LUMNUPA-96067 format. One line per field, with one value per residue (C-alpha): residue in three letters; x, y, z negated; residue number from 1. Coordinates in nm, 4 decimals. Each point is the difference from the previous one (the first is absolute). Layout:
! LUMNUPA-96067
type = [ALA ...];
u = [X ...];
v = [Y ...];
w = [Z ...];
seq = [NUM ...];
***
This chain:
! LUMNUPA-96067
type = [UNK UNK UNK UNK UNK UNK UNK UNK UNK UNK UNK UNK UNK UNK UNK UNK UNK UNK UNK UNK UNK UNK UNK UNK UNK UNK UNK UNK UNK UNK UNK UNK UNK UNK UNK UNK UNK UNK UNK UNK UNK UNK UNK UNK UNK UNK UNK UNK UNK UNK UNK UNK UNK UNK UNK UNK UNK UNK UNK UNK UNK UNK UNK UNK UNK UNK UNK UNK UNK UNK UNK UNK UNK UNK UNK UNK UNK UNK UNK UNK UNK UNK UNK UNK UNK UNK UNK UNK UNK UNK UNK UNK UNK UNK UNK UNK UNK UNK UNK UNK UNK UNK UNK UNK UNK UNK UNK UNK UNK UNK UNK UNK UNK UNK UNK UNK UNK UNK UNK UNK UNK UNK UNK UNK UNK UNK UNK UNK UNK UNK UNK UNK UNK UNK UNK UNK UNK UNK UNK UNK UNK UNK UNK UNK UNK UNK UNK UNK UNK UNK UNK UNK UNK UNK UNK UNK UNK UNK UNK UNK UNK UNK UNK UNK UNK UNK UNK UNK UNK UNK UNK UNK UNK UNK UNK UNK UNK UNK UNK UNK UNK UNK UNK UNK UNK UNK UNK UNK UNK UNK UNK UNK UNK UNK UNK UNK UNK UNK UNK UNK UNK UNK UNK UNK UNK UNK UNK UNK UNK UNK UNK UNK UNK UNK UNK UNK UNK UNK UNK UNK UNK UNK UNK UNK UNK UNK UNK UNK UNK UNK UNK UNK UNK UNK UNK UNK UNK UNK UNK UNK UNK UNK UNK UNK UNK UNK UNK UNK UNK UNK UNK UNK UNK UNK UNK UNK UNK UNK UNK UNK UNK UNK UNK UNK UNK UNK UNK UNK UNK UNK UNK UNK UNK UNK UNK UNK UNK UNK UNK UNK UNK UNK UNK UNK UNK UNK UNK UNK UNK UNK UNK UNK UNK UNK UNK UNK UNK UNK UNK UNK UNK UNK UNK UNK UNK UNK UNK UNK UNK UNK UNK UNK UNK UNK UNK UNK UNK UNK UNK UNK UNK UNK UNK UNK UNK UNK UNK UNK UNK];
u = [1.9416 -0.2762 -0.2100 -0.2801 -0.2865 0.1151 0.3676 0.2127 0.2342 0.2970 0.2220 0.2552 -0.0040 0.0976 -0.0827 0.2599 -0.0908 0.0434 -0.1271 -0.2468 -0.3124 -0.1809 -0.0562 -0.3502 -0.1456 0.0840 0.1757 0.2462 -0.0087 0.3057 0.0733 0.1600 0.1131 -0.1141 0.2761 -0.0727 0.1435 0.2056 0.0327 -0.3735 -0.0614 -0.3355 -0.0484 -0.2325 -0.0912 0.0470 -0.2095 0.1409 -0.0989 0.2078 0.2038 -0.1568 -0.3430 0.0990 -0.1125 -0.3328 -0.2382 -0.2925 0.2070 0.1733 -0.3408 -0.1197 0.3161 -0.0494 -0.3715 0.0723 0.2347 -0.2443 -0.2890 0.1622 0.1841 -0.3276 -0.0952 0.1202 -0.1150 0.1779 -0.0990 0.1227 0.3663 0.0724 0.1519 0.2263 0.1270 -0.0110 0.3458 0.1808 0.3555 0.1797 -0.1147 -0.3689 -0.2431 0.0072 -0.2407 0.1349 -0.2181 -0.0269 0.2442 -0.1654 0.2370 -0.1724 -0.1646 -0.2796 -0.3027 0.1194 0.3083 -0.2263 -0.2183 0.2941 0.1537 -0.3151 0.0027 0.3667 -0.0714 -0.3269 -0.1622 -0.3502 -0.0230 -0.1787 -0.3508 0.0361 0.3294 -0.1465 -0.3093 0.2079 0.2159 -0.3034 -0.1701 0.3002 0.0048 -0.3743 0.0658 0.2457 -0.2489 -0.2762 0.2078 0.1091 -0.3460 -0.1593 0.2928 -0.0855 0.2156 0.0753 -0.3346 -0.1949 -0.0716 0.0193 0.2984 -0.1709 0.3273 0.0108 0.3299 -0.0571 0.3016 -0.0784 0.2170 0.2510 0.3045 -0.1537 -0.0735 0.2887 0.0558 0.2687 0.2077 -0.2410 -0.2945 -0.1537 -0.1757 0.0476 -0.1653 0.2383 0.0382 -0.2788 0.1763 -0.3079 -0.2574 -0.2594 -0.1270 -0.1827 0.2403 0.3057 0.0091 -0.2596 0.0197 -0.2008 -0.1369 -0.2027 0.3193 0.2918 0.0299 0.2335 0.0803 0.0664 -0.2601 -0.0408 -0.1033 -0.2355 -0.3708 -0.2321 -0.0779 0.3688 0.0816 -0.2846 0.1273 -0.2823 0.0138 0.0962 -0.0759 0.0985 -0.1885 0.2516 0.2772 -0.2114 -0.0348 0.3786 0.0417 -0.2411 0.2231 0.3021 -0.1975 -0.1066 0.3599 0.1322 -0.2508 0.0228 0.3517 -0.1436 -0.1166 -0.2942 -0.0043 0.3418 -0.0413 0.2272 0.0807 -0.1008 -0.3131 -0.1152 0.0584 -0.1986 -0.2926 0.0103 0.0004 -0.2884 -0.2053 0.0830 -0.0652 0.0198 0.2662 -0.1326 0.1862 -0.2032 0.1421 0.3528 0.0430 -0.2508 0.0889 -0.1193 -0.2897 -0.3257 0.0507 0.3222 -0.1486 -0.2816 0.2428 0.2031 -0.3162 -0.1417 0.3255 0.0193 -0.3471 0.0057 -0.2368 0.1374 -0.3491 0.0087 0.3388 0.1020 -0.0934 0.2717 0.3274 -0.1523 -0.2630 0.2683 0.2164 -0.2933 -0.0582 0.3711 0.0559 -0.3211 0.1147 0.3367 -0.0984 -0.3629 0.1144 0.2328 0.3401 0.1633 0.3161 0.2140 0.3027 0.2167 -0.1555 0.0637 0.3626 0.0572 -0.1492 0.2165 0.3083 -0.0721 -0.0291 0.2907 0.2625 0.2631 -0.2159 -0.0077 -0.3710 -0.0916 -0.1052 -0.1300 -0.1120 -0.2903 -0.3464 -0.2429 -0.1924 -0.3733 -0.2498 0.0689 0.3766 0.1916 -0.0577];
v = [-3.7372 -0.2385 0.0999 -0.1624 0.1609 0.0789 -0.0151 0.2743 0.1722 0.1596 0.2735 0.2527 0.3784 0.2910 0.3684 0.2747 0.3307 0.2993 0.2798 0.0850 0.1620 0.1045 -0.0587 -0.0291 -0.0170 -0.3675 -0.1050 0.0890 -0.0439 -0.0714 -0.0208 -0.3387 -0.2274 -0.3606 -0.2165 -0.3473 -0.2664 0.0833 0.3698 0.0582 0.3401 0.1545 0.3444 -0.0150 0.1742 -0.1578 0.0992 -0.0904 0.0332 0.2393 -0.2203 0.1358 -0.1188 -0.3509 -0.1380 0.1835 -0.2864 0.2236 0.1937 -0.3098 -0.1641 0.3063 -0.0038 -0.3680 0.0558 0.2794 -0.2226 -0.2923 0.2246 0.2111 -0.2953 -0.0930 0.3542 0.0141 0.3227 0.2724 0.2642 -0.1893 -0.0515 -0.3711 -0.2058 -0.2895 -0.1622 -0.0086 -0.0956 -0.0450 0.0684 -0.0148 0.3589 -0.0537 0.0017 0.1855 0.0508 -0.0002 0.2110 0.1819 0.2890 0.3275 0.2354 0.3342 0.2198 -0.0162 0.2254 0.2026 0.1018 0.0749 0.2282 0.1778 0.0688 0.1831 0.2028 0.0876 0.1171 0.1698 -0.1938 -0.1441 -0.3643 -0.0544 -0.1288 -0.2915 -0.1108 0.0038 -0.1898 -0.2581 -0.0721 -0.0448 -0.2222 -0.2361 -0.0257 -0.0669 -0.2795 -0.1587 0.0281 -0.1377 -0.3148 -0.0329 0.0583 -0.2887 -0.2419 -0.3544 -0.2795 -0.3269 -0.1377 0.2924 0.1538 0.3842 0.1353 0.3316 0.1920 0.3574 0.1831 0.2560 0.2135 0.1552 0.3130 0.1809 -0.1777 -0.3357 0.0898 -0.0290 0.1187 -0.1904 0.1336 -0.1496 0.1913 -0.3013 0.0792 -0.2560 -0.0375 -0.1401 -0.0776 -0.2296 -0.0139 0.0944 -0.1448 -0.2367 -0.3114 -0.3123 -0.2719 0.2151 0.3189 0.0865 0.3109 0.1051 0.3181 0.0838 0.0170 0.0865 0.3024 -0.0669 0.2023 0.3634 0.2024 0.2711 -0.2612 -0.2066 -0.0415 0.1268 -0.3552 -0.0962 0.3106 -0.0883 -0.3551 -0.1598 -0.3054 0.0950 -0.1468 0.0797 0.3308 0.1299 -0.0322 0.1982 0.2851 0.0032 0.0041 0.2931 0.1946 -0.0687 0.1086 0.3242 0.0667 -0.0560 0.2487 0.2703 -0.0470 -0.0218 -0.2709 0.1666 -0.2558 0.0880 0.1741 0.1659 -0.3365 -0.3666 0.0400 0.3006 -0.1935 -0.2959 0.2256 0.1596 -0.3423 -0.1228 0.3076 -0.0623 0.3570 0.0071 0.2177 0.2658 -0.0916 0.2473 0.2762 -0.1330 -0.0695 0.1764 -0.1878 -0.3310 -0.1257 -0.0972 -0.3669 -0.0184 0.1955 -0.2564 -0.2967 0.1444 0.0910 -0.3511 -0.1634 0.2260 -0.0503 -0.0526 -0.2990 -0.3039 -0.0654 0.3384 -0.0603 -0.2078 -0.3524 -0.1644 0.1026 -0.1075 0.2733 0.2604 -0.1282 0.0327 0.3656 0.0842 -0.1670 0.1367 0.3496 -0.0598 -0.1942 0.0744 0.2508 -0.2516 0.1234 -0.0054 -0.0520 -0.3138 -0.1439 0.1604 0.3403 -0.0393 -0.1059 0.2988 0.2374 -0.1490 0.0422 0.3754 0.0188 -0.2300 0.0477 -0.1950 -0.3134 -0.2241 0.0206 -0.1420 0.2575 -0.0367 0.2347 -0.2231 0.1497 -0.0632 -0.3190 0.0064 -0.1807 -0.3695 0.0370 -0.1419 0.2187];
w = [1.7726 -0.0988 -0.2994 -0.1923 -0.1855 -0.3517 0.0874 -0.1591 0.2441 -0.1708 0.1397 -0.1125 0.0102 -0.2186 -0.0451 0.0312 -0.1657 0.2324 -0.2234 -0.2745 0.1456 -0.3158 -0.3703 -0.1372 -0.3475 -0.0507 0.3193 0.2746 0.3774 0.2135 0.3696 0.0615 0.2796 -0.0026 0.1450 0.1329 0.2282 0.3107 -0.0746 -0.0517 -0.1674 -0.0917 -0.1544 -0.3007 -0.3234 -0.3408 -0.3004 -0.3402 -0.3640 -0.2082 -0.2410 -0.3188 0.1191 0.1055 -0.3364 0.0082 0.0801 0.0983 0.2503 0.1392 0.0487 0.1926 0.2125 0.0862 0.0598 0.2476 0.1994 0.0129 0.0969 0.2717 0.1557 0.1671 0.1011 0.3592 0.1647 0.2034 -0.2566 -0.3084 -0.0913 0.0346 -0.2824 0.1007 -0.3168 -0.3784 -0.1230 -0.3268 -0.1109 -0.3350 -0.0605 0.0760 0.2909 0.3307 0.2883 0.3561 0.2267 0.3303 0.0248 0.0999 0.1759 -0.0338 -0.2627 -0.2533 0.0063 -0.2986 0.1994 0.2964 -0.2131 -0.1613 0.3397 0.1082 -0.3209 0.0483 0.3541 -0.1060 0.2785 0.0179 0.0903 0.3333 -0.0593 0.2401 -0.1554 -0.3524 0.1149 0.1860 -0.3063 -0.2238 0.2578 0.0038 -0.3794 0.0105 0.2502 -0.2423 -0.2855 0.2212 0.0499 -0.3650 -0.1456 0.1914 -0.0201 -0.1113 -0.1381 0.1820 -0.1174 0.1433 -0.3394 -0.0056 -0.1930 -0.0859 0.0339 -0.1278 0.0560 -0.2805 0.0944 0.3390 -0.0030 0.2252 -0.1445 0.0922 0.3612 0.2451 0.3577 0.1879 0.2877 0.2538 -0.1479 -0.1732 -0.3297 -0.2780 -0.3405 -0.2612 -0.3714 -0.1151 -0.3366 -0.2030 0.2381 -0.1368 0.1710 -0.1046 -0.1185 0.0736 -0.2037 -0.2611 -0.2175 -0.3006 0.1571 -0.3071 -0.2059 0.2298 0.2289 0.2898 0.3119 0.0891 -0.1868 0.2646 0.2613 -0.2138 0.0540 -0.2778 -0.1124 -0.0082 -0.2058 -0.2365 -0.0721 0.1976 0.2234 0.3562 0.3396 0.3590 -0.0102 -0.2549 0.2605 0.2472 -0.2508 -0.0434 0.3768 0.0148 -0.2398 0.2213 0.3092 -0.1662 -0.1054 0.3527 0.1364 -0.2655 -0.1351 -0.3536 -0.2359 -0.1723 -0.2796 -0.1426 -0.3345 -0.2531 -0.1613 0.0197 -0.2109 0.2013 0.3219 -0.1331 -0.0822 0.3444 0.1642 -0.2153 0.0914 0.3691 0.1042 0.3792 0.1642 0.2369 0.3159 0.2018 -0.2220 -0.0471 0.3690 0.2196 0.3194 -0.1514 0.2147 -0.1728 0.0918 -0.2024 -0.2900 -0.0038 -0.0050 -0.2895 -0.1895 0.0334 -0.1109 -0.3073 -0.1413 -0.3762 0.0018 0.1859 0.1390 0.1769 0.1656 0.2976 -0.1017 0.2079 0.1600 0.3334 -0.0324 -0.0650 0.2865 0.2406 -0.0879 0.0145 0.3360 0.1481 -0.0950 0.1714 0.3117 0.0873 0.2617 0.1624 -0.1159 -0.3398 -0.2033 0.0258 -0.1782 0.2712 -0.0695 -0.3746 0.0584 0.2285 -0.2558 -0.2776 0.2206 0.0124 -0.3787 -0.0826 0.2729 -0.1973 0.0001 0.3052 0.0789 0.3394 0.2581 0.3540 0.2714 0.0956 0.0237 -0.2823 0.0856 0.0409 -0.2183 -0.0208 -0.0407 -0.2976 -0.3055];
seq = [1 2 3 4 5 6 7 8 9 10 11 12 13 14 15 16 17 18 19 20 21 22 23 24 25 26 27 28 29 30 31 32 33 34 35 36 37 38 39 40 41 42 43 44 45 46 47 48 49 50 51 52 53 54 55 56 57 58 59 60 61 62 63 64 65 66 67 68 69 70 71 72 73 74 75 76 77 78 79 80 81 82 83 84 85 86 87 88 89 90 91 92 93 94 95 96 97 98 99 100 101 102 103 104 105 106 107 108 109 110 111 112 113 114 115 116 117 118 119 120 121 122 123 124 125 126 127 128 129 130 131 132 133 134 135 136 137 138 139 140 141 142 143 144 145 146 147 148 149 150 151 152 153 154 155 156 157 158 159 160 161 162 163 164 165 166 167 168 169 170 171 172 173 174 175 176 177 178 179 180 181 182 183 184 185 186 187 188 189 190 191 192 193 194 195 196 197 198 199 200 201 202 203 204 205 206 207 208 209 210 211 212 213 214 215 216 217 218 219 220 221 222 223 224 225 226 227 228 229 230 231 232 233 234 235 236 237 238 239 240 241 242 243 244 245 246 247 248 249 250 251 252 253 254 255 256 257 258 259 260 261 262 263 264 265 266 267 268 269 270 271 272 273 274 275 276 277 278 279 280 281 282 283 284 285 286 287 288 289 290 291 292 293 294 295 296 297 298 299 300 301 302 303 304 305 306 307 308 309 310 311 312 313 314 315 316 317 318 319 320 321 322 323 324 325 326 327 328 329];
***
């Protein structure tokens, strides 16, 4: 088929809803099948706006902004968005379907089993999220201008593990980025309070270092089984976050090596200038801790571990030996 620059190529396809995956505060997510020509079928996820919010201009603008922003974020540790569509009932986002679990389910399973998460597994998960943030934080537009993306909602519910052991960061719904999504941070508090940075909780302008603080909270929670910033109510939690009192990992989990304690401590510094300045810096320390001795966790190791915890899920398992340094991670 001959095509010319600027030519519009039209096709036909439709989405068939398989099941509802989850309801959120203002939206729902469904598992769907995209059907195309000649029996083409692709499994996807569809995110929609709850009907009562379809006339809320601020929320609809955020929904559209998320789709436009993440469409150009193509990274193995970020859930891919394929399409922003519109129906009679409102907008929808078609995205990569993740067959697996989120990190909140992963944490709760350990608590149910009264089992400590292996240090290398926790570190590997955090390193993959940091890789996704590393990519997003330095992303530029088509003109080479930095987008200055800040996710602002790095938390266990927004971190997925698929059946192959791949870790994926999702839900950029309240992210901010130049020319895509701008929020009045001095007026509006958005995100999960118990995973906010001190500056986010204090209605201050955030940058990439805020996401690294949030990731530090998640890391600490994976290791200890507790989120030390959760208070008796929302206001108490906000105050705890703003004080940014460091958890004592060496007391909560005595087998935590000093190198990991140091990484968590640096990520959770109250002043942004005292934290990791870039996700790349944090990634280096995490990966050095895992692979400096030549061996370390991989996606296959994570999938195998998840298969033990969630036997009803179809996590991939192999009997292959753990690869040495230089293997795919």
